[in-house]
N, C-alpha and C positions, 0 to 999 in steps of 0.2 A: 654540835648536832649535825648528823649526816643529812644530806638532801639527795633525793633521787626522783627522777621523772622520765616519762616517755614522751618523745617528740616525733610527730610524723612530718616527713618531708613530702609535700604534695605539689602537683602541677601537671601541666600537659606534657606529652612526650618531647624528649630531646631539649629540655630546658635547662639541664645541668644538675639534676637532683643527685645522681650517682657521684658526679665529681665533687659536689658539696659534701656528701656523706664521707667520702674518702678523705677529703680535706679536714673535716671536723674530727674524724677518728684517728687520722695520722697514719693510716695504712689502707691498702687497697682491699676493701670488702665487697664492693659493688662494681660490676663491670661497666665500662664506658665505650661508646662508639658514636660517631657522627650520624646516627640513624635513629628514627623514632622507635620506641617499644624495645629498646635494648634490655631494659630491666623488665622481667616477667614475674618476679617473686617480690614479696615484701622482705627485704633484706635488713637484718638488724645489725647496727653498729653501736659500739659502746665507747664512750669517752669519760674517763674518770679524772677529775681535776680537784685534787685535795679532797674536801669533804663532800664535794658534789659529783654525782654520777649522772650523766646524760645518756639516755638510751633512745637512739634514733632509729626510725623505721623508714627506709627508702622504698617508696611505692612505685608500682608500674605507672606510666604516664596515662593521665585520664584523657579520653578522646571521644568525640562524637560519633565518628564513622566506624562503628563496631559491628560489621555485618557478619563476620565469622564468629564461631562459637568461642575460639581462643581470645578474640578481642573482648567479647562480653565477659569472659572469666577474668581477664586482666582488669577491666573496669571494676568488677565486683571485688576483686582483691584490693584494689586501691581504695575503694570507698570503705570497705571493712576495716582497713588499717587505720582509718580516721576515727574509729570509735574508741572511747575510753583512753584518750591521750590527755597529757597535761598541757600541751601546746602544739601548734602547727606552724611549720615553716612553709609558707605558700610561695612558690617561685614562679616568676614570670621572666620573660626575656626583654632586655631593653629595647625600646622603640617598637615593640610588637605585642599586639593583643588579638587573639583569635577566638573562634567558636570554642575550641578546646579549652582556652583560658577561662572563658565564661562558664563552661560546664564544670571545670575544676573549682571555680569560685563558689558555684552553687553547692557542691558537695562539701567544701570547706565550711561554708556557713551553717550546714546542717549539724556539724559536730559540736559546736557551742564552746569550743576551747579557745583560749587567747591565740591570736594570729600574728605572726611576724611576716610581713610581705617583703620578699627579697626580689630586687630587680637585678637580675644576673646578666653577665657578659657585658658589663659596662666598659670593660678594657677594649671591646671591639667597636665601640662607638667612636667614629672619627670626628663627627660634628658634635661636640660635647654640649653646646647651647641647646640642642634639641632635647636633651634629657629633662630639663626643668619643666617645659610644657607637658611632656609625656608623663612625668611624675604627678603633675597637678591634675591631669585628666584621668588617671588610672581609676577604675572602679575599686572601691574600698571594701574589704571583707568586713562582715560584722565581727565584733570583738577584736578589732584591729589594735595592736599595741604600738607598732613601729613600721615604717617603710624604710628599708635599708638598701641603697644601691651597693652591689657587691660584684666581685669577680671570683667565682669558685675556683676557676683555673689558677689565678695568680695568688688568691688568698686575700685580696683587698677587701677590708671591712669584715671579714669572716669572724675576727676576734670580737668585734662589737656585737655580733649576733650571739656569740658564745657567752659573753657577759650578761646579756639580757636573759638568756635561757637558764643560766646558773641562778639568777635572781628569782626567777619565776617558778622553778620546780619546787614541789613541796618537801617538807621534812620527811625523812624515811630512811630505813636501812638500805644499803647498797644491795642490788640483786646479783651483781657479778664481781668477781675478784678484780683487783686493780689492774692486772695485766691482760684481762680478757678484752677482746676487741669485736667479737661477734658471738652470736649463739649458733651460727651455722657450722656445720661439720666440714672437715677438710675435703670429704667426698663431694659435698655440694659446691664448695669453692672451686674445686678442680673442674667439675662440669661446667661452671660459669666461665671460667677462664678459657676453656675450649670454645664455648659459644661466642665469647668475645671476639676471638680471631675469626671465626666463621662470619660474624656480622661485619667485621671490618674488611674482609677480603673478597667476599662473594658479591654477586650481582645485587642490584637494589632490592628486588622482590624476594629473592631466594632465601635470605636469613629468616624470613617470617614463616617459612615452610620447614624450618629445621628445629630439631631439639637435640639434646645430648643427655645420655645416661652413662653412668659409671658402673661397669660390671665387676671390676676388680680394683681393690685399693688395699694393697698389702704394704706394711711397714716393716722394712729390714733395718739393720744397723747401717746408718748412713745412706739409705736408699729407699725411695718410694717406688713401688711398682703399680702402675695405674693402667687400666684398660678401659677405653671409652667407646661408646657407640654413638654415631651421629645418625639420627633418624631423619629421613626425607619423606616427602609425601608421594613422590612419583619416581619411577625407574629412570626417567630422563634426567632427573635431578642428581642422581647418583654419580653419573659421569662428570657432571660440572664440579662436584665437591672433590672428586678424586683428581681430576685434571689430567692433562696429557702425560702419559707415563707416570702418573701418580704424583706429579710435581706439586699440585695445589694442596693435596692432603699432606704431603711431606712438609711443606712450608707452614701450614697451619699447625701441624704437630710440633714442629721445631719451636715456633713462637709460643705455643701453648706451654710446652715444657719449660721454656725459659721463664715465662711468667710464674709457673708453679714453683720452680726453684727459688725465685726471688721472694715469693710469699712465704714458702714453707721453710726456707733456709737449709735445704738439703738437696742432694742429687735426686733426679726423677728419671725413671724409665717409663715412657709413655707409648702405648700402642693404641691406634685408632682404626675403627672399622666404620663403614657406611652401610646402613640397611634401610630398607623401604617399609614404611607403615602407611598404607594408602589412606590419604585423606584425614590424617590424625588431627589437624588443626580444626576440623569441623565435627569431630567425634568426641563428645564429653568424656566418655569412659577412657578413650585413648589419652586425652589430655590429663585426666586424673592419674592414670597409670604412669604417666611420665613425671608426676610429682608436682603438678600445678595446683595451688590452693584455690579455694573459692568454688562456686557453682554457677551454672548458667541459669539464674532465676529471671 
């Protein structure tokens, strides 16, 4: 009998949710960077293991300080993704508990699903004896099933989590073909790969004022032709993204193209433009026009 279930991956920003999703699925479906709020959408990844199919939802990081409209939309997207799931993977970082973790815990408790608490980035803890008292003092979610120390980056103990999830998902027909790894389109994945490079390369605050849209995605034999627009909030930001003599935009384009070729398995011709949409991150209509889910309730 087949088994199939949906699992939400939840937690505060920059705790390793996207890295875990990519590790579980076995292919890159969610972008990663060492900055909070890299994930802005609920990204779905699929892992089929024999008669069990695990459908993962990687959510935007849940955070307290959400003054901008975009921040509130991201929080709404994350909390909505916790509804009607069969299990929740609640991630925290080893030796760290913040207000954002507490907020995430409160939302996880509301959903009522079984919870597996992952203590991530244990590979970065130099003083291992500190882990035991930290684990002992951690606030526990309601409906907690297991606390599992892991490293999403190295894969340590991720197999233990997967076995627990396979055991807990209900009987049911698979919703995806065995070779599927996401429900997202190639156009969406292309836009996210561009935004990943923007987040990694640009100044600390600027990535939160950026969005990416794909205006052309044509598939020819052996070649993808992709045209992308990078939206910024202010004219002054446009020059930063382009860089001196276009060097920054060229490097972002090169790395984005290489990431696309690795994911899509074909040659990619990529063109990028930078355009200004004044104050888009505080304009709900603009946010929705750029493809963000949720609403500012």
